[in-house]
Steps between C-alpha positions, in 0.01 A plus 500: 500500500632372171440148375856374567494603866149361543606155375795492739279614786258212438786251487633643825158469667463139385853413616433670836179300550681175416792584731270605784291185465812280496634679807174463690466136397840412648375624836186288462696178456658273244169384349382856442838601353508204260142568392575869452808428290311267267215753475751769396645271234158413355392866506813622320471230233129568449544877493794482260331263259174689523655831402686355202229579237473863612877549512530344154238742367695792646827380349355468150329839540146380449201569718424214739150377426233420752544133408865511602407668828247224569758241397736648761243443770416146390866399458594631844198334663572163335868512592414591858239226537718239327806600699304492824368152421850374423652656811224379733516142368875459457668727755426468869360846567237592751198564280343778710818710505569434133152605387506808725837618367407415140176697531686803634761487224237439232318814614819710505603391151143542373489863614842575353411325174171685462671836558770409247243392240290814550808719454603304192157512339461870580818572302350341188128566523481835673329349804534704817644284777 
């Protein structure tokens, strides 16, 4: 599978997980649905901001360094923790549902991000991945 199709497949998988979780949460009740929606928003913001250094390195045709890969992880973790703290304190979500959904989405985006980074680094460094 070529790189372009692989990227779209990962985006489709992430979108399907988000849609399935939102659908299930509506059957679980309004509190679960509200918590799930906020968890999706925090996950998308964290994942998007976290991948920015790697995408920038690809656009300027330089090899992403290990430091930028670690920065991706730290940025996404800080945005997720900060966003979760803001949502829990300011928006009336049920904390258990919010943390459960956020954990699921964090894991999904983490797996997709790691696969994307491995593919990107393998293009530049000859790493098999």
